C-alpha positions as CSV (number, residue, x, y, z in Angstrom):
1,M,-31.8,-152.0,76.4
2,A,-35.3,-153.6,75.6
3,W,-36.1,-154.5,72.5
4,F,-39.3,-155.5,71.0
5,V,-41.0,-158.0,68.6
6,Y,-44.2,-156.1,67.2
7,L,-46.7,-157.5,64.8
8,I,-48.5,-154.9,62.3
9,E,-51.7,-155.4,60.9
10,C,-51.5,-154.6,57.1
11,V,-54.3,-153.4,54.9
12,N,-55.1,-157.3,53.3
13,G,-55.1,-158.5,56.2
14,S,-51.9,-160.1,56.6
15,F,-49.0,-159.7,59.0
16,Y,-46.2,-158.4,59.1
17,T,-43.6,-159.1,62.2
18,G,-40.7,-157.0,62.8
19,I,-37.9,-156.0,65.8
20,S,-37.2,-152.7,67.1
21,N,-36.2,-150.9,70.2
22,D,-38.2,-147.9,69.6
23,V,-41.6,-149.3,68.2
24,A,-43.2,-146.1,67.8
25,A,-40.7,-144.6,65.6
26,R,-40.6,-147.9,63.5
27,Y,-44.3,-147.8,63.2
28,R,-44.3,-144.1,61.9
29,T,-41.5,-145.2,59.2
30,H,-43.5,-148.0,58.4
31,L,-46.6,-145.5,58.0
32,A,-44.8,-142.9,55.8
33,G,-44.1,-145.7,53.3
34,K,-40.0,-145.7,54.2
35,G,-40.3,-148.9,56.0
36,A,-39.8,-152.4,55.1
37,R,-40.6,-153.8,51.3
38,Y,-43.6,-155.6,52.4
39,T,-44.9,-153.0,54.3
40,R,-44.3,-150.5,51.4
41,A,-46.2,-153.0,49.1
42,N,-48.6,-153.6,51.7
43,P,-50.0,-150.5,54.0
44,P,-50.4,-150.9,57.8
45,R,-53.5,-150.8,59.1
46,R,-52.8,-151.0,62.9
47,L,-50.4,-151.7,65.3
48,A,-51.3,-154.9,66.4
49,A,-48.9,-156.6,69.0
50,V,-45.8,-155.5,71.1
51,M,-43.8,-158.2,72.9
52,P,-40.8,-157.2,75.1
53,H,-37.6,-158.9,74.8
54,P,-34.8,-158.2,77.2
55,D,-32.1,-158.3,74.5
56,R,-31.7,-158.1,70.2
57,A,-30.5,-161.6,70.3
58,S,-33.7,-162.8,72.1
59,A,-36.2,-160.7,69.9
60,S,-34.7,-162.0,66.7
61,R,-35.2,-165.4,67.8
62,A,-38.7,-164.9,68.8
63,E,-39.2,-162.6,65.2
64,Y,-38.0,-165.6,63.7
65,A,-40.7,-168.1,65.4
66,V,-43.6,-165.5,64.9
67,K,-43.2,-165.4,61.4
68,Q,-43.5,-169.7,61.4
69,L,-46.5,-169.2,62.7
70,S,-50.0,-169.5,60.3
71,A,-52.7,-165.9,60.2
72,V,-54.9,-167.7,63.4
73,Q,-51.9,-168.2,65.8
74,K,-50.6,-164.6,65.2
75,R,-54.1,-163.0,65.7
76,G,-54.0,-165.2,69.2
77,L,-50.5,-163.7,69.9
78,C,-52.6,-160.0,68.9
79,A,-54.8,-161.2,71.6
80,Q,-52.2,-162.1,74.3
81,Y,-50.2,-158.7,73.9
82,P,-52.5,-155.9,73.3
83,V,-50.8,-152.6,72.1
84,S,-50.6,-150.8,75.6
85,P,-52.3,-147.7,76.1
86,A,-49.2,-145.7,76.5
87,L,-47.9,-146.6,73.4
88,L,-51.2,-145.9,71.4
89,A,-51.2,-142.5,73.0
90,E,-47.4,-141.7,71.8
91,L,-48.3,-143.2,68.2
92,I,-51.1,-140.8,68.5
93,T,-49.0,-138.0,69.0
94,P,-47.3,-136.4,66.1
95,P,-43.1,-136.8,67.1
96,P,-41.3,-133.8,68.2
97,E,-39.8,-131.1,65.3
98,T,-36.1,-131.5,65.2
99,T,-34.3,-128.3,63.4
100,T,-30.8,-128.5,62.6
101,P,-28.6,-125.4,63.0
């Protein structure tokens, strides 16, 4: 199963870095104010970058490395790993309603 490191640009201009195997669902959680404590205090402006990794371990190592970078370096990563049009379309489309019996 593929995992992803993602960067969210927050309204204050800072970046939040996280990992997930479902970036669209995780980003929606951040938008709803139910994600990480950091994004509850600094709401997301946009999903800035998504970097694929083959497994959770490599995604976790990459997340740590990205967190050590400066804001300027993180902006460079955003230019290297833009969010795909397919993922953007998924973010725009609301998730299907699920009903429980």
